[in-house]
C-alpha positions in Angstrom: -7.1 -21.2 -0.6 -4.3 -21.7 -3.1 -0.7 -20.9 -2.5 0.3 -17.7 -4.1 3.4 -15.5 -4.0 1.0 -12.5 -3.6 -0.8 -13.6 -0.4 0.7 -13.4 3.1 -1.5 -14.9 5.8 -1.0 -12.9 9.0 -1.3 -16.0 11.3 1.8 -17.4 9.7 3.9 -14.4 10.8 4.0 -13.8 14.6 3.9 -10.4 16.2 7.4 -10.0 17.6 8.8 -7.5 20.1 11.5 -5.7 18.1 12.3 -3.1 20.8 10.9 -1.7 24.0 8.5 0.4 21.9 8.0 -1.5 18.7 6.2 -4.7 17.8 6.5 -6.1 14.2 4.8 -8.7 12.1 6.8 -9.2 8.9 6.5 -11.2 5.7 9.3 -11.1 3.1 7.9 -11.2 -0.5 9.7 -13.2 -3.2 10.1 -9.9 -4.9 12.5 -8.4 -2.4 10.0 -6.2 -0.5 9.3 -6.6 3.2 5.6 -6.3 4.2 5.0 -5.3 7.8 2.3 -4.6 10.4 3.8 -2.5 13.2 2.6 -1.2 16.6 4.8 1.7 17.8 4.4 3.0 21.4 5.1 6.5 22.6 8.6 7.4 23.9 10.5 9.8 21.6 12.1 9.5 18.2 14.4 6.6 17.3 18.0 7.3 18.1 19.4 6.5 14.6 18.4 7.6 11.2 16.6 5.2 8.8 17.6 5.4 5.1 15.4 2.5 4.0 12.4 3.3 1.7 8.8 2.8 2.9 5.2 3.1 1.7 3.0 3.4 4.8 -0.7 3.3 5.7 -1.7 4.5 9.2 -4.4 2.5 10.8 -4.7 4.2 14.2 -2.9 6.8 16.3 -0.6 9.6 15.1 3.0 9.3 14.0 5.6 12.0 13.2 8.5 11.5 10.8 11.5 13.8 11.3 13.5 14.5 8.1 16.5 16.8 7.6 14.9 20.2 7.6 11.2 19.4 8.3 8.8 17.0 10.0 5.5 15.5 8.9 2.6 14.1 11.0 0.2 11.5 9.8 -2.9 9.8 11.3 -5.6 7.2 10.6 -6.2 6.8 6.8 -3.1 8.8 5.8 -0.5 7.3 3.5 3.1 8.2 3.1 5.8 7.3 0.6 9.5 7.8 1.7 12.1 6.9 -1.0 15.2 5.1 0.0 18.5 6.9 0.4 20.4 9.3 2.7 18.6 12.3 1.2 15.3 10.9 2.6 16.6 9.7 6.0 14.0 9.8 8.7 13.2 9.1 12.3 9.7 8.0 13.4 8.1 9.0 16.7 4.6 8.7 18.2 2.5 11.9 18.6 0.5 11.7 21.9 -0.1 8.8 24.2 -1.8 6.2 21.9 0.1 3.3 20.3 0.3 3.8 16.5 -0.6 0.9 14.3 0.3 0.9 10.6 1.2 -1.2 7.6 4.3 -0.6 5.5 6.5 -1.9 2.8 10.2 -1.7 3.1 12.6 -1.6 0.2 16.1 -0.6 -0.6 
């Protein structure tokens, strides 16, 4: 396999415990975008709002995103795109009792 700025081998990026409910495997691209695999456990929404942009692909479980004025739920095979900025601020939480696994990009 050749080195490439487009390939991120998962084994080179450990799965880290980011909080009591969140595990993250992250690679930072040379193009300024974080690529992440995440495992989110049940336990209520995050306490603070996130204003970072994301494109998300749900692998398993169900997740809810709370926005100002509405919520959206997504499950396996669903994709979401959340633009960056305070007008798109959001809080994720798990729906049900299963851990949610998903892949996302993170950008400003």
